[in-house]
Structure formats: C-alpha cells, structure tokens
N, C-alpha and C positions, 0 to 999 in steps of 0.2 A: 424269349419274346421275339427274336429275330425271325423265327420260322413262320410267324404270323404276318410278316410284312408283305403287303400286296401292292404292286405298282399298277397304277391306273394307266395302262398303255394307251387307251383311246384318248384320254385327256392330254397326256404328254405329247402325243403326235399332233393332236389338234393345236396345242400351244406352239409347237415348233413351226407348224404351218402358218399360224397367225403371226408369229414373230417375223417370218419371212416376207410378210406383206408390207412391213415397214422398210421400204427399199426405194432407191432412186434409179434402179436398173430397169431397162426395158425387158419385157418378157422374152424368153427364149424357148426353142422347141426341144432342147436336149436336157432339161432339168429346171432348176429354180435359180434364177440369177438374183443375187442380193448385193446391193451397194449400200452400206450404212456407215458413213464417215462420222467420226466422233464430233459431237455437238451440232451435227446437222439437224434439220427438222425431223427427219426419220429417226435419228438416234434419240432425240428428246422424246418423241412419241413412244418409242419402244421402252424407254426408261419409265415413263409414266404408266404404261400398261403393266410392266413387270411389278412396279410398286403397288399397283392396284390389286394384282393377284395376291401379293404377299399380305397386304393389310386385310384382305377379305378372309385370310386364313387365321388372322389374329396375331401375326408376327410383327415385331417391332422393326421399323424401317428408318434408316438415317442415311444422309449423304455427307461426304467430306468435301473439302475445298476444291478438289480436282474432279469431283463427280463420281468417285467410287461409291457404289451403293451397298449398304450393309443391311441384311435381313436376318434378324435374330429371333430364335426360339429360346426363350429364357429357361435355363435348367433349374433343378431344385436347389443347387448350390451355385448361385449366380456369381459369387465372388471368385470361383475357380476360373483359370484360363479356359476359354472356350475351344471347342472343336469346330473347324471351319472347312468349307468347301466353296467352289465357285469357279468362274472363268470369265469370259468376255462375250459381248454381243455386237461389238463393232465389226464391220466386215470391209475388206478391201474392195475396190471397184470390180464388179462383175464376178463376185465370189459365189460360194454355195451357202446352204442353209443349216449346216451342222457344225462347222468349225466354231468352237467356243460356246455356241448356244446349247449344245448337249450338256455341257457342264453347268450352265446357269439354270436352264429349265429342268434338267435332270436333278440338279441339287435341290431345287424347290420341290419337285415331286418326291424326292427321297425324304425330305423333311415332313411333307404332308403324309406320306405313307407311314412313317414312324409315328406320327401323331395319331393317325387312324388306328394303328396297332395297339394303342393304349400306353405306349412307352412314355415315361416321364424321365427325360434325360437328367443325369446328375450334373453334367457340364452343359452349359448353353451350347447350342448348335447354331452356327452362323453361316449364311450364304453371302458371298461377295461377288458382285458384278463389277469387274475392273474397267476403268476408263482407258480407252485407247491401247489395247494390246497390240493392235496393228499400227505400223509406223506411217500410215498413209498421209495423215494431215501434217504432223509436226516432225516427221523424219526420224523418229525414234520409237521403237516398239516397247510395249509393257510400261507405258508412262505411269499409270496408276500404281502398279505394283512396285516399280522402282521408287516412287515417292513413299509408299507405305513402308518399304524396307530400308529407306534412308540411303539408297545407292545412287540417287540423283539429287544434285544440289537444287534446292527450291528456287533460288534466284535464276539459275541457268534455265530451269524448266519454264518459269514464267516468261523469260525473254525469247523462247523459241518462237519461230514464225512459220506460218503456213505459206502457200504459194502466193497468196494475196498480201503478204507481209503483215498479216494480223497476228499479234502475239497471243500466246496461250493465256496470259493474264487478261487480255481484253476479251478473248473468245469465251473463256470459262465464265467470266463475270456476266457477259451478255446472256449466257445460257442459264444463269441463276446460281452459279457456284462461286461464292465469294469467300474471303478470309485468306489468311496466310497459308501458303503451301507447306510451310514448316509444320503446321498442325496435322498434316496428313500422316506423318510417320508414326508407326505403332511400336511400342516397346517389344523387346525380344521375348518377354513372358506373356504376351497378350493372348497367344494361341497355344494350346496344348498340342495340337496336331493340325496339319493342313493336308487336304486330299482333293485332287482335281480329277474329274472325269472328262475325257476328251476322245475324239476320233483319232485313230493312229496317224493319219496323213501319210501313210506308207502302205506297202503291199504285204507285209510279212504275215499278219494275223489271217487275212483272207487266204493267202497262198497256202498256209499250213492248216487251214480249217480250225483255227483256235479262236474262241469267242472273246477271251479276255487277255489283255496284256497288263502285266504288273511292271511298272517302270522302275528301274534300279538307279538310273542316272540320266541327267539331261545335258546334252552337249553344250559346250561353251560357244556362244556366238561372238563374232567381232565384225565391225563394219569399217571400211576404209573408203576414202574418196581420192581418186587419182585425177590430176589435171595435167594434160599433155598439151604443150604449146609448141607449134611449129611455125611455118611461114606459108600463108595462103596467097592465092592469086587466081587469075583467070584460068579456067581449065584448058583453054586452048593456047594461051600465050605463055604460061609458065612451063618451061621445058623440064622434061623428066630429070635430067641430071641436077637441076637447080632446086628441086623440090625438097621440102621438109614437111611432108604430109603428116599432120597430127593423127589422122584417122588410121593411116597405115601403121603408125607406131602403136596406136591404141589396139589395133587388131593383134599385133604381136604380143602386147601385154596381156590381152585376154587369153591367148593361147598359152602364155607362160603360166598363168594362174591354173588353167586346166592341167597342164603338164606336171606342174609341181605338186598339185593336190593328188593326182594319180600316183605320183612317184613314192608317196608314203607307203603305199600298199595296204593302207588301213581303210576298212569300209566305213569307219566313223569320221573320216576326213572328207568334208565336202566344201566346195568353193564355187561361188556363182558371181559373175558380173551381170547384173540384171538391168542396168540402165546405161545408156550411152548417149550423151548430149553432144551434138556436133555443131560447131559454128564455122561458117555462117549457115550451113544446112541448105545449100543450093546445089543443084545437079551440075551446074557449070562453074563451080567455084571449088578450088582446092581447100580442104578443111585446114584451118589454122589453129583450132582450139577444140579439145575434146575433154569431157568430164565423164569418168567412169565411176560407178559405185560397186564395191566388192562386198559380198557377204561370205564370210568364211567361218566354218564351225567344226568343232572337234570335241570329243570327250577328254582329250589331253591337250591342255593349253600350251605345253612345251612343243608338242608336235605341230600344233597350229602355228606357232611362232616360227618353227623351222621352215614351214611352207612360205611364210612371209619373207624370211631372210633369202630364200632362193629366188622369189619373185623380185626382191630388191636388187639382187645381183644381175638378174636379167634386165631390169630397168636401167641399171648403170651402163650395160653394154648397148642398150637401145639408144640412150642419150648420146653416146659417143658415135655410134654408127650412123644414126639418122639425124644427128645435129638438132635434136629437140630438147626441150626441158620437160621434166616429169616431177611433179610434186606429189607428196603423199600426205593425207590428213587422216588422223584417227578419229572416227566418229564415235565408236564405243568398242570396248573390249571387256567381256564379262567372263567370270570364272564358271566352270561347270558346277552342277549341283548333284549331290548324292541323296538318294532317297533314304529316309530313316529305316534302319534295319527292323525296328519294332513295327513300323507301319507296314512295311513289306510283309513281315510275318503275319500281321493281322489280316492282310489281304489274302495271303496264301491260305491261312486257316479258314477264312470266309469261303473261298472257292472250294477248298477240300470238304468243308461241312456240307456244301450244297452240290458237291460232285460236279463242279464246273471246271472244265479244262482251262489251263492258263499258261502263259508264256512270260518268263521274266525277260525284259528287253530294255534297250536304250532308247531314249527319245532324242532323235536327231533334229527335230524341230524344237524351238524353245518356246516356253510358255510362261505365264505369270508365276507358276510354281518355281521357276528358276530363281526368281527374286524373293519369293516368300520363304525360300530355304535359308535366306539370310537371317530370318527372325523366328523361324519355327521348324520343327521336324516336318518333312513333307513326304507325300506319296502321290502317285498318279495311276489312274486306271485308263487303259486304252480299250476301245472297241474297234472292230474292223470297219474299214470304209472301202467301198467297191473300187477295185482296181488300184487302190492306194491313192485315188484322186482327191485333191483338196484345193481350195482357192479357185474353184471353177464351178459353173452352174451345175455340172453333172456330179458334183460331190454327193455321196449318198451313204447312209448307214441304215441298215434294215431295222424295221420295228422290233424284231426279236432281239437283235444285238443291242439296240439302244436300251430296251427294257431290261435286259440282263445286266448291262452296265450300271443302270440305276439301282437294280436290286443289290448288286455287290456293293455299290457306294452306300446305300442305306444301311446295309448290315454292318459294314465297317464303321460307319459313323456311330451307330448304336453301341458298338463295342468300345470305341475310343471315348465316347461320351460317358461311359460307365466307369472309366478308370479313375 
C-alpha cells in the first residue's frame, strides 16, 4: 500500500507559507521572519487554523491543560497504543518558517496522504503539536513534552513566570487551557512508537548531498545561570588597581567555557553563553553585576559534566584573582536520548525500498523527541536546510526535500501502524 502514497506538495508548501503569516515579526528582505511566542495572539490563531485543517479531514482533535494539541486518526483497533508524530509551531523572535512546522504540517499531510491511499491503519495515528518547544517565554524548552513525559513537576511549571511576571498558570488559563497540569502526563504505554520529522538545523546533509537523515541519538542539553558580582563605580573616578569589574570576570568565564568545550576534542560537545545581562549597563559606569546563561550539550553526559568541572575550577581561580563572587545555578540538566533500534530499522528499510540515500546521524539540537523517549520508542527524520541555517529568517528547506521527508514519514507511519 505504501507505494501508492502521494504527497500533495503544493498544498503542503501553501500551508507552510500560510502558517508563517501568523507572526509578530516585521517583514525582511532575506527570507521569511517569524515570531510566534507561546500563547500570544499569533500562536492562538495558528492553533485554531491547524485544528480547522484537522477537523476538515475528519480527524479527532483535543487539547490538554497546557495546550498540547492532539489530532488523531482512529485505527481499526483503537484500543492498541497509537503511533504518533509531530513537533511544534512556536518560534523564537525573528526566526524562520521551517523549524518545527515541517514536523507538524508534514505530519498532517502524511496522515492525509495515507488516508487518500486507502489505508486503514490497525493502530491509531496521532499528530501532536507541542506547546512551547522554544524557551522564549518561560525560560525552559520543550514545556509541553516535558509535562507529557512527567519530567517536569506540574507545580513548578505552573509557577514559572514570563518577563512580565505572569505565571504559566495565569497565562494558559487566559488562553483557554485550564485544569491540572498533572493531567498532561501520559502513561509509558500510550504510544507504540514516536517519530518526528525536522529540518537538520546543521550543514551535514546539504554538504554531503544526502536528502534524508536518520537520527540515532539526541544530545543531552543542560542550562546554567552564572551570576558575577564585583564592585562598580564611576568609570572615571574608580582607579584601575581598585576595580572588581564583573564584566571583565564574565568575559574570562565565557572564554573558559569555549576553551574547555574545545578541549574535549569531541565534535558532539558544544557550549554557548547566549545572554549577558550587565548592571548598571551604562557606558560611564564600571559593571558591578553580570548574569550569564550557559547552554551546554553533549551525547555523553559524563563528558558534559567534565567540561563543567573544568569551568568551575576556572571560576574559583577567577574569584580569587579578581576578588569577585560567582554563583552557579542549574536551570536544567537532561539525559541524552537513544532512538529505537526498531524504528531506525524501519526508516532504513523505508529508504532502501524507495532507493532514497540516507545518513545515520546524531541530533545536536534537542527536540520534543528527547522527552518523548522517556515514555515511548522514538525515531527522527532530518531533511537538509540551506547552509545549515536555522532560527533565522533565511532558514530554508527546499520543496523537494520537504516532500521527500514527508514521504518517508508517511511510509514509516504506515509500517509502524500495521504492527
């Protein structure tokens, strides 16, 4: 039956372009700028539009208490654990139009294509649109999938605040999502298999001319917040020998992170300090207080921790030499995920059957699949993105690559749903 699957490329691309219009970003000349923050007006409009597409196809739609959207095509044996796919549609400020959205709209088109082919799946097939994969509003990524998998305490989640000090509890209720967050968690036998389609967000597939990536593991992310406190004062009056410049200490800490990440010699170790908040933030005032946020990822959590230990040693030397205080706060530390050997085999067989070249690879960006691995066997399909660019308006995946990714997804879903 899978050889009869036909992906409607025109409709898929049109829907991707329509979804990109739900944005708070100003138009740009070098691509499509998308800003779609969770529970914003644009996010809620996008959700309503997606659910309208799903109900028009006759699929069942429901939301949970945090706003995860579930679109189900009921199988002939609905009591069996379902096969699921999906991703996210929220976008960081001034991002692109393919991150996450290919997995949501591609998942919907895969289900429609299977339905058009005449398939009657044994297991139900479910599409999930996760709430807040991006950490933009509440400071933690994969909010919806963390709650689904039980890896985030519901009370802690509800108490999280955005920059305006509005809690998740208040914001989700105002958006129409009420009820206890404890109800979001799904049991470990809820899904027979989980499969996510995503752009690579890296250069390897394009560089090697390979259209499909089969993910074997997802790197483990951790987040830390460093606070450096020194002694500030007037930039003209505070003499250099008397200074305890918090920003100078922060600069050395940033370079320590880079040095120690490189020192592992492993390509899978990556570390980034992406924010630097300086107080008082005036050109004629010596910085007295700096907050840095670190994102560090590795497929090996032991190696990740070894980098942190090296950074801590450097921090201790900085404290003594620069006479500053440095405090470290753990924001999150997650374990890596391994793809199911069975699902990887299904994907390999699917590509072989259709004579599609593929590459087995590691995902160094993390995705909702990382947390879905806590409750289900997982797999991921990558498609190339131009120059490896993501989280920018010039993010781009070609129509042919996008369509081929959906074709592989649909074929794999059909096989998994027949088991």
